[in-house]
C-alpha positions in Angstrom: -20.0 188.7 -120.3 -18.9 190.3 -123.5 -16.0 189.0 -125.7 -13.8 191.9 -124.8 -14.5 191.7 -121.1 -14.0 187.9 -121.1 -10.7 188.2 -122.8 -9.3 191.3 -121.1 -10.7 191.4 -117.6 -8.2 189.0 -115.9 -5.2 191.0 -117.3 -6.9 194.4 -116.6 -7.7 193.5 -113.0 -4.1 192.3 -112.5 -2.9 195.7 -113.7 -5.2 197.4 -111.3 -3.9 195.5 -108.3 -1.8 198.5 -106.9 -4.8 200.8 -107.3 -7.3 198.5 -105.7 -4.8 197.9 -102.9 -4.6 201.6 -102.3 -8.3 202.1 -102.3 -8.6 199.3 -99.8 -6.0 200.9 -97.5 -7.9 204.2 -97.8 -11.1 202.4 -97.0 -12.9 203.7 -100.1 -16.4 202.4 -100.4 -17.0 200.6 -103.7 -20.5 202.1 -103.8 -19.0 205.6 -103.5 -16.8 204.8 -106.5 -19.8 203.6 -108.4 -21.7 206.8 -107.8 -18.6 208.8 -108.6 -18.3 207.1 -111.9 -21.9 208.0 -112.7 -21.2 211.6 -111.9 -18.1 211.7 -114.1 -20.1 210.2 -117.0 -22.7 213.0 -116.5 -20.1 215.7 -116.5 -18.6 214.2 -119.6 -22.0 214.1 -121.3 -22.6 217.7 -120.4 -19.3 218.7 -122.1 -20.4 216.7 -125.2 -23.6 218.7 -125.3 -21.6 221.9 -125.1 -19.4 220.8 -128.0 -16.2 220.3 -125.8 -15.6 216.8 -127.2 -12.1 216.2 -125.8 -13.2 217.2 -122.3 -16.3 215.1 -122.7 -14.2 212.1 -123.8 -11.9 212.6 -120.8 -14.6 212.6 -118.3 -16.4 209.7 -119.9 -13.3 207.6 -119.8 -12.7 208.5 -116.2 -16.3 207.5 -115.4 -15.9 204.2 -117.3 -12.6 203.6 -115.4 -14.3 204.2 -112.0 -17.0 201.8 -113.0 -14.4 199.2 -114.0 -12.7 199.2 -110.6 -15.6 199.3 -108.2 -16.2 195.6 -108.5 -12.6 194.7 -108.2 -12.3 196.8 -105.1 -15.4 195.2 -103.6 -14.0 191.7 -104.2 -10.5 192.6 -102.9 -11.9 194.2 -99.7 -14.5 191.5 -99.2 -17.3 194.1 -99.5 -19.3 192.4 -102.2 -23.0 192.7 -101.4 -26.4 192.3 -103.2 -27.1 196.0 -102.8 -23.7 196.9 -104.2 -24.4 194.8 -107.3 -27.9 196.4 -107.6 -26.5 199.9 -107.3 -23.7 199.2 -109.8 -26.2 197.9 -112.4 -28.6 200.9 -111.8 -25.8 203.5 -112.1 -24.6 201.7 -115.3 -27.9 202.3 -116.9 -27.9 206.0 -116.1 -24.3 206.3 -117.2 -25.2 204.7 -120.5 -28.1 207.0 -121.0 -26.2 210.3 -120.3 -24.0 210.5 -123.4 -26.8 209.3 -125.8 -29.2 211.9 -124.3 -26.5 214.7 -124.6 -25.8 213.8 -128.2 -29.5 213.7 -129.0 -30.0 217.1 -127.5 -27.0 218.4 -129.4 -28.2 217.1 -132.7 -31.7 218.5 -131.9 -30.1 222.0 -131.5 -28.7 221.7 -135.0 -32.0 220.3 -136.4 -30.3 217.1 -137.3 -33.2 214.6 -137.2 -31.1 211.7 -138.3 -28.6 212.3 -135.4 -31.5 212.6 -132.9 -33.0 209.4 -134.2 -29.7 207.5 -134.0 -29.0 208.8 -130.5 -32.3 207.5 -129.2 -32.2 204.2 -131.1 -28.7 203.6 -129.6 -30.1 204.5 -126.1 -33.2 202.3 -126.5 -31.3 199.3 -127.9 -28.6 199.6 -125.2 -31.3 199.5 -122.5 -32.8 196.5 -124.3 -29.5 194.6 -123.9 -29.5 195.2 -120.2 -33.2 194.5 -119.8 -33.1 191.1 -121.5 -30.4 189.9 -119.2 -32.2 191.2 -116.1 -35.5 189.7 -117.1 -33.9 186.4 -118.1 -32.1 186.2 -114.7 -35.4 186.8 -112.9 -36.6 183.6 -114.6 -33.6 181.7 -113.6 -31.6 182.0 -116.8 -28.0 182.9 -116.0 -24.9 183.8 -118.0 -26.5 185.4 -121.1 -23.9 186.7 -123.5 -24.0 188.4 -126.8 -21.8 190.0 -129.4 -22.2 193.7 -128.3 -22.4 194.4 -124.6 -21.5 197.5 -122.5 -17.8 197.4 -123.1 -18.2 197.2 -126.9 -20.7 200.0 -126.8 -18.4 202.3 -124.9 -15.4 201.5 -127.1 -17.4 202.3 -130.3 -18.8 205.5 -128.8 -15.4 206.8 -127.7 -13.9 205.9 -131.1 -16.8 207.7 -132.9 -16.3 210.8 -130.8 -12.5 210.8 -131.3 -12.8 210.4 -135.1 -15.8 212.6 -135.7 -17.9 209.6 -137.0 -20.5 210.0 -134.3 -23.6 209.1 -136.2 -21.8 206.1 -137.7 -20.8 205.0 -134.2 -24.4 205.4 -133.0 -25.7 203.3 -135.9 -23.1 200.6 -135.1 -24.2 200.6 -131.5 -27.9 200.4 -132.5 -27.3 197.4 -134.9 -24.9 195.6 -132.5 -27.2 196.0 -129.5 -30.2 194.9 -131.5 -28.4 191.7 -132.6 -27.4 191.1 -129.0 -31.0 191.5 -127.9 -32.1 188.9 -130.5 -29.3 186.6 -129.4 -30.4 186.8 -125.8 -34.1 186.3 -126.6 -33.2 183.1 -128.6 -30.9 181.9 -125.9 -33.5 182.4 -123.2 -36.1 180.7 -125.2 -33.7 177.7 -125.7 -32.9 177.5 -122.0 -36.5 177.8 -120.9 -37.7 175.4 -123.5 -40.4 178.0 -124.5 -42.4 178.3 -127.7 -42.6 181.4 -129.9 
């Protein structure tokens, strides 16, 4: 769990109690909210590609919000399931890929090779953060952390889009994610007692 998530999640979920209660009364499926969050992220990414940055940010934030409440709703309604966790993680990866791909295509249209490179470095390193956890957990290593997880990546991306420092944000995401990958590799090695 990331530093931001670890510190803020209890307060955030408490603030969401009225909303999660409403979703429970409406019998909304956590999985439907998960998929809806992915669709919103795709819509936001499409607007980024078109150059409608504010609309893109709006839909990306709505998608991230949906992703942040599906687990809380599942826990509150006692609908936590292995498949729900699997679907959530899978949709998270596609939601992560969408804005980086949109930005890469947009930079490509402007022949901005640096922007294209940074977009895909951010994408690859973000996937690396997720993969290292998944692979470690398949080997019995639980609770891997790191300095730059999904919450941090989204905060930096949104701030970069808002301020216009998009390439700088992508570079920070790439560096932060790479450091997190290294942290997880070393932590997994320590817990497994492996040799380099």
